[in-house]
CHARMM internal coordinates of N, CA and C (Angstrom, degrees):
IC EDIT
DIST 1 N 1 CA 1.4506
DIST 1 CA 1 C 1.5220
ANGL 1 N 1 CA 1 C 110.63
DIST 1 C 2 N 1.3190
ANGL 1 CA 1 C 2 N 115.65
DIHE 1 N 1 CA 1 C 2 N -41.14
DIST 2 N 2 CA 1.4607
ANGL 1 C 2 N 2 CA 119.62
DIHE 1 CA 1 C 2 N 2 CA -179.83
DIST 2 CA 2 C 1.5246
ANGL 2 N 2 CA 2 C 110.75
DIHE 1 C 2 N 2 CA 2 C -68.22
DIST 2 C 3 N 1.3339
ANGL 2 CA 2 C 3 N 116.49
DIHE 2 N 2 CA 2 C 3 N -37.37
DIST 3 N 3 CA 1.4681
ANGL 2 C 3 N 3 CA 118.38
DIHE 2 CA 2 C 3 N 3 CA -179.92
DIST 3 CA 3 C 1.5302
ANGL 3 N 3 CA 3 C 110.97
DIHE 2 C 3 N 3 CA 3 C -66.44
DIST 3 C 4 N 1.3313
ANGL 3 CA 3 C 4 N 116.97
DIHE 3 N 3 CA 3 C 4 N -36.65
DIST 4 N 4 CA 1.4658
ANGL 3 C 4 N 4 CA 119.62
DIHE 3 CA 3 C 4 N 4 CA 177.49
DIST 4 CA 4 C 1.5247
ANGL 4 N 4 CA 4 C 110.52
DIHE 3 C 4 N 4 CA 4 C -64.11
DIST 4 C 5 N 1.3265
ANGL 4 CA 4 C 5 N 116.63
DIHE 4 N 4 CA 4 C 5 N -39.64
DIST 5 N 5 CA 1.4603
ANGL 4 C 5 N 5 CA 120.47
DIHE 4 CA 4 C 5 N 5 CA 178.09
DIST 5 CA 5 C 1.5217
ANGL 5 N 5 CA 5 C 110.83
DIHE 4 C 5 N 5 CA 5 C -63.88
DIST 5 C 6 N 1.3212
ANGL 5 CA 5 C 6 N 116.49
DIHE 5 N 5 CA 5 C 6 N -44.22
DIST 6 N 6 CA 1.4716
ANGL 5 C 6 N 6 CA 120.95
DIHE 5 CA 5 C 6 N 6 CA -179.39
DIST 6 CA 6 C 1.5255
ANGL 6 N 6 CA 6 C 110.22
DIHE 5 C 6 N 6 CA 6 C -63.83
DIST 6 C 7 N 1.3248
ANGL 6 CA 6 C 7 N 116.61
DIHE 6 N 6 CA 6 C 7 N -44.01
DIST 7 N 7 CA 1.4683
ANGL 6 C 7 N 7 CA 120.01
DIHE 6 CA 6 C 7 N 7 CA 179.15
DIST 7 CA 7 C 1.5312
ANGL 7 N 7 CA 7 C 110.74
DIHE 6 C 7 N 7 CA 7 C -63.26
DIST 7 C 8 N 1.3342
ANGL 7 CA 7 C 8 N 117.24
DIHE 7 N 7 CA 7 C 8 N -41.98
DIST 8 N 8 CA 1.4583
ANGL 7 C 8 N 8 CA 120.78
DIHE 7 CA 7 C 8 N 8 CA 178.12
DIST 8 CA 8 C 1.5181
ANGL 8 N 8 CA 8 C 112.19
DIHE 7 C 8 N 8 CA 8 C -64.68
DIST 8 C 9 N 1.3337
ANGL 8 CA 8 C 9 N 116.24
DIHE 8 N 8 CA 8 C 9 N -38.96
DIST 9 N 9 CA 1.4562
ANGL 8 C 9 N 9 CA 120.75
DIHE 8 CA 8 C 9 N 9 CA 179.39
DIST 9 CA 9 C 1.5243
ANGL 9 N 9 CA 9 C 110.97
DIHE 8 C 9 N 9 CA 9 C -66.00
DIST 9 C 10 N 1.3232
ANGL 9 CA 9 C 10 N 116.44
DIHE 9 N 9 CA 9 C 10 N -43.09
DIST 10 N 10 CA 1.4704
ANGL 9 C 10 N 10 CA 120.64
DIHE 9 CA 9 C 10 N 10 CA 178.60
DIST 10 CA 10 C 1.5318
ANGL 10 N 10 CA 10 C 110.18
DIHE 9 C 10 N 10 CA 10 C -64.83
DIST 10 C 11 N 1.3292
ANGL 10 CA 10 C 11 N 116.52
DIHE 10 N 10 CA 10 C 11 N -40.94
DIST 11 N 11 CA 1.4635
ANGL 10 C 11 N 11 CA 120.21
DIHE 10 CA 10 C 11 N 11 CA 177.77
DIST 11 CA 11 C 1.5256
ANGL 11 N 11 CA 11 C 110.92
DIHE 10 C 11 N 11 CA 11 C -63.13
DIST 11 C 12 N 1.3257
ANGL 11 CA 11 C 12 N 116.71
DIHE 11 N 11 CA 11 C 12 N -42.70
DIST 12 N 12 CA 1.4646
ANGL 11 C 12 N 12 CA 120.27
DIHE 11 CA 11 C 12 N 12 CA 178.83
DIST 12 CA 12 C 1.5237
ANGL 12 N 12 CA 12 C 110.84
DIHE 11 C 12 N 12 CA 12 C -62.03
DIST 12 C 13 N 1.3172
ANGL 12 CA 12 C 13 N 117.21
DIHE 12 N 12 CA 12 C 13 N -43.22
DIST 13 N 13 CA 1.4653
ANGL 12 C 13 N 13 CA 119.86
DIHE 12 CA 12 C 13 N 13 CA 177.73
DIST 13 CA 13 C 1.5214
ANGL 13 N 13 CA 13 C 110.96
DIHE 12 C 13 N 13 CA 13 C -62.69
DIST 13 C 14 N 1.3246
ANGL 13 CA 13 C 14 N 116.16
DIHE 13 N 13 CA 13 C 14 N -40.29
DIST 14 N 14 CA 1.4591
ANGL 13 C 14 N 14 CA 120.22
DIHE 13 CA 13 C 14 N 14 CA 179.43
DIST 14 CA 14 C 1.5145
ANGL 14 N 14 CA 14 C 113.02
DIHE 13 C 14 N 14 CA 14 C -64.24
DIST 14 C 15 N 1.3335
ANGL 14 CA 14 C 15 N 116.63
DIHE 14 N 14 CA 14 C 15 N -28.38
DIST 15 N 15 CA 1.4618
ANGL 14 C 15 N 15 CA 119.95
DIHE 14 CA 14 C 15 N 15 CA 178.77
DIST 15 CA 15 C 1.5222
ANGL 15 N 15 CA 15 C 112.59
DIHE 14 C 15 N 15 CA 15 C -87.42
DIST 15 C 16 N 1.3227
ANGL 15 CA 15 C 16 N 117.36
DIHE 15 N 15 CA 15 C 16 N -30.64
DIST 16 N 16 CA 1.4605
ANGL 15 C 16 N 16 CA 121.15
DIHE 15 CA 15 C 16 N 16 CA -175.11
DIST 16 CA 16 C 1.5222
ANGL 16 N 16 CA 16 C 112.40
DIHE 15 C 16 N 16 CA 16 C -86.49
DIST 16 C 17 N 1.3019
ANGL 16 CA 16 C 17 N 118.57
DIHE 16 N 16 CA 16 C 17 N -41.59
DIST 17 N 17 CA 1.4642
ANGL 16 C 17 N 17 CA 121.15
DIHE 16 CA 16 C 17 N 17 CA -174.85
DIST 17 CA 17 C 1.5292
ANGL 17 N 17 CA 17 C 113.73
DIHE 16 C 17 N 17 CA 17 C -60.10
DIST 17 C 18 N 1.3300
ANGL 17 CA 17 C 18 N 120.18
DIHE 17 N 17 CA 17 C 18 N -42.44
DIST 18 N 18 CA 1.4714
ANGL 17 C 18 N 18 CA 117.89
DIHE 17 CA 17 C 18 N 18 CA 177.51
DIST 18 CA 18 C 1.5278
ANGL 18 N 18 CA 18 C 112.83
DIHE 17 C 18 N 18 CA 18 C -62.12
DIST 18 C 19 N 1.3222
ANGL 18 CA 18 C 19 N 117.46
DIHE 18 N 18 CA 18 C 19 N -32.65
DIST 19 N 19 CA 1.4654
ANGL 18 C 19 N 19 CA 119.42
DIHE 18 CA 18 C 19 N 19 CA 177.38
DIST 19 CA 19 C 1.5159
ANGL 19 N 19 CA 19 C 111.00
DIHE 18 C 19 N 19 CA 19 C -66.19
DIST 19 C 20 N 1.3204
ANGL 19 CA 19 C 20 N 117.00
DIHE 19 N 19 CA 19 C 20 N -35.19
DIST 20 N 20 CA 1.4589
ANGL 19 C 20 N 20 CA 120.21
DIHE 19 CA 19 C 20 N 20 CA 177.28
DIST 20 CA 20 C 1.5167
ANGL 20 N 20 CA 20 C 111.23
DIHE 19 C 20 N 20 CA 20 C -63.01
DIST 20 C 21 N 1.3235
ANGL 20 CA 20 C 21 N 116.52
DIHE 20 N 20 CA 20 C 21 N -41.70
DIST 21 N 21 CA 1.4665
ANGL 20 C 21 N 21 CA 120.13
DIHE 20 CA 20 C 21 N 21 CA 178.79
DIST 21 CA 21 C 1.5241
ANGL 21 N 21 CA 21 C 110.87
DIHE 20 C 21 N 21 CA 21 C -65.24
DIST 21 C 22 N 1.3114
ANGL 21 CA 21 C 22 N 116.98
DIHE 21 N 21 CA 21 C 22 N -36.73
DIST 22 N 22 CA 1.4626
ANGL 21 C 22 N 22 CA 120.27
DIHE 21 CA 21 C 22 N 22 CA 178.10
DIST 22 CA 22 C 1.5250
ANGL 22 N 22 CA 22 C 110.16
DIHE 21 C 22 N 22 CA 22 C -67.67
DIST 22 C 23 N 1.3140
ANGL 22 CA 22 C 23 N 117.02
DIHE 22 N 22 CA 22 C 23 N -39.54
DIST 23 N 23 CA 1.4643
ANGL 22 C 23 N 23 CA 120.46
DIHE 22 CA 22 C 23 N 23 CA -179.65
DIST 23 CA 23 C 1.5182
ANGL 23 N 23 CA 23 C 111.71
DIHE 22 C 23 N 23 CA 23 C -66.23
DIST 23 C 24 N 1.3298
ANGL 23 CA 23 C 24 N 117.80
DIHE 23 N 23 CA 23 C 24 N -30.91
DIST 24 N 24 CA 1.4642
ANGL 23 C 24 N 24 CA 120.69
DIHE 23 CA 23 C 24 N 24 CA 176.86
DIST 24 CA 24 C 1.5241
ANGL 24 N 24 CA 24 C 109.51
DIHE 23 C 24 N 24 CA 24 C -60.76
DIST 24 C 25 N 1.3161
ANGL 24 CA 24 C 25 N 117.44
DIHE 24 N 24 CA 24 C 25 N -33.27
DIST 25 N 25 CA 1.4576
ANGL 24 C 25 N 25 CA 121.92
DIHE 24 CA 24 C 25 N 25 CA 178.59
DIST 25 CA 25 C 1.5307
ANGL 25 N 25 CA 25 C 111.71
DIHE 24 C 25 N 25 CA 25 C -80.59
DIST 25 C 26 N 1.3276
ANGL 25 CA 25 C 26 N 117.40
DIHE 25 N 25 CA 25 C 26 N -39.80
DIST 26 N 26 CA 1.4628
ANGL 25 C 26 N 26 CA 121.39
DIHE 25 CA 25 C 26 N 26 CA -171.84
DIST 26 CA 26 C 1.5251
ANGL 26 N 26 CA 26 C 112.41
DIHE 25 C 26 N 26 CA 26 C -78.76
DIST 26 C 27 N 1.3266
ANGL 26 CA 26 C 27 N 118.61
DIHE 26 N 26 CA 26 C 27 N -43.77
DIST 27 N 27 CA 1.4665
ANGL 26 C 27 N 27 CA 121.10
DIHE 26 CA 26 C 27 N 27 CA -174.80
DIST 27 CA 27 C 1.5242
ANGL 27 N 27 CA 27 C 113.90
DIHE 26 C 27 N 27 CA 27 C -60.20
DIST 27 C 28 N 1.3231
ANGL 27 CA 27 C 28 N 119.96
DIHE 27 N 27 CA 27 C 28 N -45.23
DIST 28 N 28 CA 1.4754
ANGL 27 C 28 N 28 CA 117.82
DIHE 27 CA 27 C 28 N 28 CA 178.51
DIST 28 CA 28 C 1.5258
ANGL 28 N 28 CA 28 C 113.25
DIHE 27 C 28 N 28 CA 28 C -61.75
DIST 28 C 29 N 1.3117
ANGL 28 CA 28 C 29 N 117.62
DIHE 28 N 28 CA 28 C 29 N -34.36
DIST 29 N 29 CA 1.4649
ANGL 28 C 29 N 29 CA 119.38
DIHE 28 CA 28 C 29 N 29 CA 178.17
DIST 29 CA 29 C 1.5193
ANGL 29 N 29 CA 29 C 110.95
DIHE 28 C 29 N 29 CA 29 C -64.16
DIST 29 C 30 N 1.3245
ANGL 29 CA 29 C 30 N 116.53
DIHE 29 N 29 CA 29 C 30 N -38.46
DIST 30 N 30 CA 1.4560
ANGL 29 C 30 N 30 CA 119.83
DIHE 29 CA 29 C 30 N 30 CA 178.98
DIST 30 CA 30 C 1.5122
ANGL 30 N 30 CA 30 C 112.70
DIHE 29 C 30 N 30 CA 30 C -70.23
DIST 30 C 31 N 1.3221
ANGL 30 CA 30 C 31 N 117.19
DIHE 30 N 30 CA 30 C 31 N -36.60
DIST 31 N 31 CA 1.4635
ANGL 30 C 31 N 31 CA 119.64
DIHE 30 CA 30 C 31 N 31 CA -178.49
DIST 31 CA 31 C 1.5215
ANGL 31 N 31 CA 31 C 111.83
DIHE 30 C 31 N 31 CA 31 C -75.69
DIST 31 C 32 N 1.3148
ANGL 31 CA 31 C 32 N 117.39
DIHE 31 N 31 CA 31 C 32 N -32.90
DIST 32 N 32 CA 1.4629
ANGL 31 C 32 N 32 CA 120.76
DIHE 31 CA 31 C 32 N 32 CA 178.45
DIST 32 CA 32 C 1.5236
ANGL 32 N 32 CA 32 C 110.04
DIHE 31 C 32 N 32 CA 32 C -73.59
DIST 32 C 33 N 1.3039
ANGL 32 CA 32 C 33 N 116.26
DIHE 32 N 32 CA 32 C 33 N -30.01
DIST 33 N 33 CA 1.4512
ANGL 32 C 33 N 33 CA 120.10
DIHE 32 CA 32 C 33 N 33 CA 179.06
DIST 33 CA 33 C 1.5161
ANGL 33 N 33 CA 33 C 112.71
DIHE 32 C 33 N 33 CA 33 C 98.79
DIST 33 C 34 N 1.3188
ANGL 33 CA 33 C 34 N 117.42
DIHE 33 N 33 CA 33 C 34 N 15.67
DIST 34 N 34 CA 1.4602
ANGL 33 C 34 N 34 CA 120.11
DIHE 33 CA 33 C 34 N 34 CA 177.66
DIST 34 CA 34 C 1.5252
ANGL 34 N 34 CA 34 C 108.08
DIHE 33 C 34 N 34 CA 34 C -78.98
DIST 34 C 35 N 1.2997
ANGL 34 CA 34 C 35 N 115.32
DIHE 34 N 34 CA 34 C 35 N 115.33
DIST 35 N 35 CA 1.4532
ANGL 34 C 35 N 35 CA 120.08
DIHE 34 CA 34 C 35 N 35 CA 179.24
DIST 35 CA 35 C 1.5183
ANGL 35 N 35 CA 35 C 107.53
DIHE 34 C 35 N 35 CA 35 C -117.50
DIST 35 C 36 N 1.2893
ANGL 35 CA 35 C 36 N 115.43
DIHE 35 N 35 CA 35 C 36 N 124.01
DIST 36 N 36 CA 1.4536
ANGL 35 C 36 N 36 CA 120.82
DIHE 35 CA 35 C 36 N 36 CA 178.31
DIST 36 CA 36 C 1.5301
ANGL 36 N 36 CA 36 C 107.76
DIHE 35 C 36 N 36 CA 36 C -87.95
DIST 36 C 37 N 1.3105
ANGL 36 CA 36 C 37 N 116.21
DIHE 36 N 36 CA 36 C 37 N 101.86
DIST 37 N 37 CA 1.4674
ANGL 36 C 37 N 37 CA 121.32
DIHE 36 CA 36 C 37 N 37 CA -174.85
DIST 37 CA 37 C 1.5289
ANGL 37 N 37 CA 37 C 111.98
DIHE 36 C 37 N 37 CA 37 C -62.30
DIST 37 C 38 N 1.3260
ANGL 37 CA 37 C 38 N 116.20
DIHE 37 N 37 CA 37 C 38 N -38.44
DIST 38 N 38 CA 1.4609
ANGL 37 C 38 N 38 CA 119.40
DIHE 37 CA 37 C 38 N 38 CA -178.35
DIST 38 CA 38 C 1.5278
ANGL 38 N 38 CA 38 C 110.19
DIHE 37 C 38 N 38 CA 38 C -65.60
DIST 38 C 39 N 1.3142
ANGL 38 CA 38 C 39 N 117.02
DIHE 38 N 38 CA 38 C 39 N -44.18
DIST 39 N 39 CA 1.4646
ANGL 38 C 39 N 39 CA 120.93
DIHE 38 CA 38 C 39 N 39 CA -179.97
DIST 39 CA 39 C 1.5278
ANGL 39 N 39 CA 39 C 110.47
DIHE 38 C 39 N 39 CA 39 C -65.47
DIST 39 C 40 N 1.3270
ANGL 39 CA 39 C 40 N 116.65
DIHE 39 N 39 CA 39 C 40 N -39.52
DIST 40 N 40 CA 1.4628
ANGL 39 C 40 N 40 CA 120.37
DIHE 39 CA 39 C 40 N 40 CA 178.45
DIST 40 CA 40 C 1.5218
ANGL 40 N 40 CA 40 C 110.65
DIHE 39 C 40 N 40 CA 40 C -63.87
DIST 40 C 41 N 1.3238
ANGL 40 CA 40 C 41 N 116.91
DIHE 40 N 40 CA 40 C 41 N -43.02
DIST 41 N 41 CA 1.4567
ANGL 40 C 41 N 41 CA 121.13
DIHE 40 CA 40 C 41 N 41 CA 178.93
DIST 41 CA 41 C 1.5271
ANGL 41 N 41 CA 41 C 111.03
DIHE 40 C 41 N 41 CA 41 C -63.08
DIST 41 C 42 N 1.3269
ANGL 41 CA 41 C 42 N 116.83
DIHE 41 N 41 CA 41 C 42 N -44.47
DIST 42 N 42 CA 1.4620
ANGL 41 C 42 N 42 CA 120.20
DIHE 41 CA 41 C 42 N 42 CA 179.98
DIST 42 CA 42 C 1.5291
ANGL 42 N 42 CA 42 C 111.24
DIHE 41 C 42 N 42 CA 42 C -64.04
DIST 42 C 43 N 1.3233
ANGL 42 CA 42 C 43 N 116.88
DIHE 42 N 42 CA 42 C 43 N -37.57
DIST 43 N 43 CA 1.4639
ANGL 42 C 43 N 43 CA 120.46
DIHE 42 CA 42 C 43 N 43 CA 178.20
DIST 43 CA 43 C 1.5236
ANGL 43 N 43 CA 43 C 110.79
DIHE 42 C 43 N 43 CA 43 C -64.65
DIST 43 C 44 N 1.3159
ANGL 43 CA 43 C 44 N 116.52
DIHE 43 N 43 CA 43 C 44 N -42.93
DIST 44 N 44 CA 1.4682
ANGL 43 C 44 N 44 CA 119.49
DIHE 43 CA 43 C 44 N 44 CA 179.90
DIST 44 CA 44 C 1.5200
ANGL 44 N 44 CA 44 C 111.95
DIHE 43 C 44 N 44 CA 44 C -67.87
DIST 44 C 45 N 1.3213
ANGL 44 CA 44 C 45 N 117.08
DIHE 44 N 44 CA 44 C 45 N -37.65
DIST 45 N 45 CA 1.4662
ANGL 44 C 45 N 45 CA 120.25
DIHE 44 CA 44 C 45 N 45 CA 176.50
DIST 45 CA 45 C 1.5213
ANGL 45 N 45 CA 45 C 109.98
DIHE 44 C 45 N 45 CA 45 C -63.95
DIST 45 C 46 N 1.3239
ANGL 45 CA 45 C 46 N 116.79
DIHE 45 N 45 CA 45 C 46 N -40.93
DIST 46 N 46 CA 1.4575
ANGL 45 C 46 N 46 CA 121.36
DIHE 45 CA 45 C 46 N 46 CA 178.86
DIST 46 CA 46 C 1.5253
ANGL 46 N 46 CA 46 C 110.85
DIHE 45 C 46 N 46 CA 46 C -63.13
DIST 46 C 47 N 1.3197
ANGL 46 CA 46 C 47 N 117.43
DIHE 46 N 46 CA 46 C 47 N -43.35
DIST 47 N 47 CA 1.4606
ANGL 46 C 47 N 47 CA 120.82
DIHE 46 CA 46 C 47 N 47 CA 178.83
DIST 47 CA 47 C 1.5247
ANGL 47 N 47 CA 47 C 111.02
DIHE 46 C 47 N 47 CA 47 C -64.61
DIST 47 C 48 N 1.3208
ANGL 47 CA 47 C 48 N 116.77
DIHE 47 N 47 CA 47 C 48 N -41.08
DIST 48 N 48 CA 1.4576
ANGL 47 C 48 N 48 CA 120.77
DIHE 47 CA 47 C 48 N 48 CA 179.29
DIST 48 CA 48 C 1.5261
ANGL 48 N 48 CA 48 C 111.18
DIHE 47 C 48 N 48 CA 48 C -64.58
DIST 48 C 49 N 1.3231
ANGL 48 CA 48 C 49 N 116.80
DIHE 48 N 48 CA 48 C 49 N -42.45
DIST 49 N 49 CA 1.4625
ANGL 48 C 49 N 49 CA 119.18
DIHE 48 CA 48 C 49 N 49 CA 179.32
DIST 49 CA 49 C 1.5238
ANGL 49 N 49 CA 49 C 111.00
DIHE 48 C 49 N 49 CA 49 C -65.80
DIST 49 C 50 N 1.3305
ANGL 49 CA 49 C 50 N 117.16
DIHE 49 N 49 CA 49 C 50 N -35.81
DIST 50 N 50 CA 1.4658
ANGL 49 C 50 N 50 CA 119.93
DIHE 49 CA 49 C 50 N 50 CA 177.00
DIST 50 CA 50 C 1.5260
ANGL 50 N 50 CA 50 C 110.85
DIHE 49 C 50 N 50 CA 50 C -64.90
DIST 50 C 51 N 1.3296
ANGL 50 CA 50 C 51 N 116.96
DIHE 50 N 50 CA 50 C 51 N -40.29
DIST 51 N 51 CA 1.4633
ANGL 50 C 51 N 51 CA 120.05
DIHE 50 CA 50 C 51 N 51 CA 177.68
DIST 51 CA 51 C 1.5236
ANGL 51 N 51 CA 51 C 111.46
DIHE 50 C 51 N 51 CA 51 C -65.30
DIST 51 C 52 N 1.3249
ANGL 51 CA 51 C 52 N 116.73
DIHE 51 N 51 CA 51 C 52 N -40.88
DIST 52 N 52 CA 1.4671
ANGL 51 C 52 N 52 CA 120.41
DIHE 51 CA 51 C 52 N 52 CA 179.45
DIST 52 CA 52 C 1.5249
ANGL 52 N 52 CA 52 C 110.33
DIHE 51 C 52 N 52 CA 52 C -64.75
DIST 52 C 53 N 1.3262
ANGL 52 CA 52 C 53 N 116.68
DIHE 52 N 52 CA 52 C 53 N -43.71
DIST 53 N 53 CA 1.4624
ANGL 52 C 53 N 53 CA 119.72
DIHE 52 CA 52 C 53 N 53 CA 178.80
DIST 53 CA 53 C 1.5220
ANGL 53 N 53 CA 53 C 111.52
DIHE 52 C 53 N 53 CA 53 C -63.50
DIST 53 C 54 N 1.3141
ANGL 53 CA 53 C 54 N 116.36
DIHE 53 N 53 CA 53 C 54 N -41.07
DIST 54 N 54 CA 1.4618
ANGL 53 C 54 N 54 CA 120.02
DIHE 53 CA 53 C 54 N 54 CA 179.71
DIST 54 CA 54 C 1.5256
ANGL 54 N 54 CA 54 C 110.49
DIHE 53 C 54 N 54 CA 54 C -64.67
DIST 54 C 55 N 1.3225
ANGL 54 CA 54 C 55 N 116.88
DIHE 54 N 54 CA 54 C 55 N -41.93
DIST 55 N 55 CA 1.4655
ANGL 54 C 55 N 55 CA 120.45
DIHE 54 CA 54 C 55 N 55 CA 179.82
DIST 55 CA 55 C 1.5224
ANGL 55 N 55 CA 55 C 111.07
DIHE 54 C 55 N 55 CA 55 C -66.79
DIST 55 C 56 N 1.3235
ANGL 55 CA 55 C 56 N 117.12
DIHE 55 N 55 CA 55 C 56 N -41.62
DIST 56 N 56 CA 1.4634
ANGL 55 C 56 N 56 CA 119.34
DIHE 55 CA 55 C 56 N 56 CA -179.45
DIST 56 CA 56 C 1.5223
ANGL 56 N 56 CA 56 C 110.88
DIHE 55 C 56 N 56 CA 56 C -68.44
DIST 56 C 57 N 1.3218
ANGL 56 CA 56 C 57 N 117.50
DIHE 56 N 56 CA 56 C 57 N -36.50
DIST 57 N 57 CA 1.4599
ANGL 56 C 57 N 57 CA 120.64
DIHE 56 CA 56 C 57 N 57 CA 177.86
DIST 57 CA 57 C 1.5234
ANGL 57 N 57 CA 57 C 110.13
DIHE 56 C 57 N 57 CA 57 C -64.81
DIST 57 C 58 N 1.3140
ANGL 57 CA 57 C 58 N 116.44
DIHE 57 N 57 CA 57 C 58 N -40.83
DIST 58 N 58 CA 1.4692
ANGL 57 C 58 N 58 CA 120.38
DIHE 57 CA 57 C 58 N 58 CA 178.46
DIST 58 CA 58 C 1.5251
ANGL 58 N 58 CA 58 C 110.58
DIHE 57 C 58 N 58 CA 58 C -65.66
DIST 58 C 59 N 1.3328
ANGL 58 CA 58 C 59 N 116.99
DIHE 58 N 58 CA 58 C 59 N -39.46
DIST 59 N 59 CA 1.4610
ANGL 58 C 59 N 59 CA 120.36
DIHE 58 CA 58 C 59 N 59 CA -179.85
DIST 59 CA 59 C 1.5274
ANGL 59 N 59 CA 59 C 110.29
DIHE 58 C 59 N 59 CA 59 C -65.77
DIST 59 C 60 N 1.3242
ANGL 59 CA 59 C 60 N 117.38
DIHE 59 N 59 CA 59 C 60 N -42.66
DIST 60 N 60 CA 1.4647
ANGL 59 C 60 N 60 CA 120.93
DIHE 59 CA 59 C 60 N 60 CA 178.53
DIST 60 CA 60 C 1.5215
ANGL 60 N 60 CA 60 C 110.16
DIHE 59 C 60 N 60 CA 60 C -62.04
DIST 60 C 61 N 1.3329
ANGL 60 CA 60 C 61 N 116.34
DIHE 60 N 60 CA 60 C 61 N -41.20
DIST 61 N 61 CA 1.4576
ANGL 60 C 61 N 61 CA 120.61
DIHE 60 CA 60 C 61 N 61 CA 179.29
DIST 61 CA 61 C 1.5307
ANGL 61 N 61 CA 61 C 110.56
DIHE 60 C 61 N 61 CA 61 C -62.38
DIST 61 C 62 N 1.3385
ANGL 61 CA 61 C 62 N 117.00
DIHE 61 N 61 CA 61 C 62 N -42.80
DIST 62 N 62 CA 1.4636
ANGL 61 C 62 N 62 CA 120.11
DIHE 61 CA 61 C 62 N 62 CA 179.47
DIST 62 CA 62 C 1.5235
ANGL 62 N 62 CA 62 C 111.62
DIHE 61 C 62 N 62 CA 62 C -65.44
DIST 62 C 63 N 1.3340
ANGL 62 CA 62 C 63 N 117.12
DIHE 62 N 62 CA 62 C 63 N -38.89
DIST 63 N 63 CA 1.4674
ANGL 62 C 63 N 63 CA 120.45
DIHE 62 CA 62 C 63 N 63 CA 178.94
DIST 63 CA 63 C 1.5231
ANGL 63 N 63 CA 63 C 110.00
DIHE 62 C 63 N 63 CA 63 C -65.11
DIST 63 C 64 N 1.3230
ANGL 63 CA 63 C 64 N 117.37
DIHE 63 N 63 CA 63 C 64 N -43.19
DIST 64 N 64 CA 1.4643
ANGL 63 C 64 N 64 CA 120.46
DIHE 63 CA 63 C 64 N 64 CA 178.56
DIST 64 CA 64 C 1.5234
ANGL 64 N 64 CA 64 C 110.99
DIHE 63 C 64 N 64 CA 64 C -63.63
DIST 64 C 65 N 1.3305
ANGL 64 CA 64 C 65 N 116.08
DIHE 64 N 64 CA 64 C 65 N -39.77
DIST 65 N 65 CA 1.4605
ANGL 64 C 65 N 65 CA 120.16
DIHE 64 CA 64 C 65 N 65 CA -179.72
DIST 65 CA 65 C 1.5207
ANGL 65 N 65 CA 65 C 110.71
DIHE 64 C 65 N 65 CA 65 C -64.63
DIST 65 C 66 N 1.3249
ANGL 65 CA 65 C 66 N 117.24
DIHE 65 N 65 CA 65 C 66 N -43.35
DIST 66 N 66 CA 1.4651
ANGL 65 C 66 N 66 CA 120.56
DIHE 65 CA 65 C 66 N 66 CA 179.19
DIST 66 CA 66 C 1.5243
ANGL 66 N 66 CA 66 C 111.01
DIHE 65 C 66 N 66 CA 66 C -66.30
DIST 66 C 67 N 1.3153
ANGL 66 CA 66 C 67 N 116.54
DIHE 66 N 66 CA 66 C 67 N -37.76
DIST 67 N 67 CA 1.4632
ANGL 66 C 67 N 67 CA 119.96
DIHE 66 CA 66 C 67 N 67 CA 179.99
DIST 67 CA 67 C 1.5232
ANGL 67 N 67 CA 67 C 110.41
DIHE 66 C 67 N 67 CA 67 C -65.65
DIST 67 C 68 N 1.3235
ANGL 67 CA 67 C 68 N 117.26
DIHE 67 N 67 CA 67 C 68 N -40.25
DIST 68 N 68 CA 1.4590
ANGL 67 C 68 N 68 CA 119.18
DIHE 67 CA 67 C 68 N 68 CA -179.43
DIST 68 CA 68 C 1.5251
ANGL 68 N 68 CA 68 C 110.96
DIHE 67 C 68 N 68 CA 68 C -69.94
DIST 68 C 69 N 1.3316
ANGL 68 CA 68 C 69 N 117.72
DIHE 68 N 68 CA 68 C 69 N -34.78
DIST 69 N 69 CA 1.4655
ANGL 68 C 69 N 69 CA 120.63
DIHE 68 CA 68 C 69 N 69 CA 176.87
DIST 69 CA 69 C 1.5229
ANGL 69 N 69 CA 69 C 109.65
DIHE 68 C 69 N 69 CA 69 C -68.19
DIST 69 C 70 N 1.3328
ANGL 69 CA 69 C 70 N 117.96
DIHE 69 N 69 CA 69 C 70 N -42.49
DIST 70 N 70 CA 1.4649
ANGL 69 C 70 N 70 CA 121.78
DIHE 69 CA 69 C 70 N 70 CA 179.88
DIST 70 CA 70 C 1.5252
ANGL 70 N 70 CA 70 C 110.68
DIHE 69 C 70 N 70 CA 70 C -65.06
DIST 70 C 71 N 1.3123
ANGL 70 CA 70 C 71 N 117.62
DIHE 70 N 70 CA 70 C 71 N -31.92
DIST 71 N 71 CA 1.4593
ANGL 70 C 71 N 71 CA 121.20
DIHE 70 CA 70 C 71 N 71 CA 179.84
DIST 71 CA 71 C 1.5244
ANGL 71 N 71 CA 71 C 110.64
DIHE 70 C 71 N 71 CA 71 C -64.60
DIST 71 C 72 N 1.3262
ANGL 71 CA 71 C 72 N 116.91
DIHE 71 N 71 CA 71 C 72 N -38.03
DIST 72 N 72 CA 1.4581
ANGL 71 C 72 N 72 CA 120.32
DIHE 71 CA 71 C 72 N 72 CA -177.15
DIST 72 CA 72 C 1.5252
ANGL 72 N 72 CA 72 C 112.87
DIHE 71 C 72 N 72 CA 72 C -83.93
DIST 72 C 73 N 1.3340
ANGL 72 CA 72 C 73 N 118.37
DIHE 72 N 72 CA 72 C 73 N -12.47
DIST 73 N 73 CA 1.4705
ANGL 72 C 73 N 73 CA 120.18
DIHE 72 CA 72 C 73 N 73 CA 178.97
DIST 73 CA 73 C 1.4733
ANGL 73 N 73 CA 73 C 108.93
DIHE 72 C 73 N 73 CA 73 C -83.69
END
COOR INIT
IC SEED 1 N 1 CA 1 C
IC BUILD
């Protein structure tokens, strides 16, 4: 039981500590007001493309589902 706790604690530290180092870099940029317009634009384009892909995948799935139901009717 103690070994499981120790392993879980070490794993938690391994997952949390790198985020702290990243935040040391990110927080000062936000407080100073430095905004990288190119990075922001690329992030928004990436999010939009993910939404489009998700919507198209869902639409294809619905079309296939309707086609299979119509086949059996």
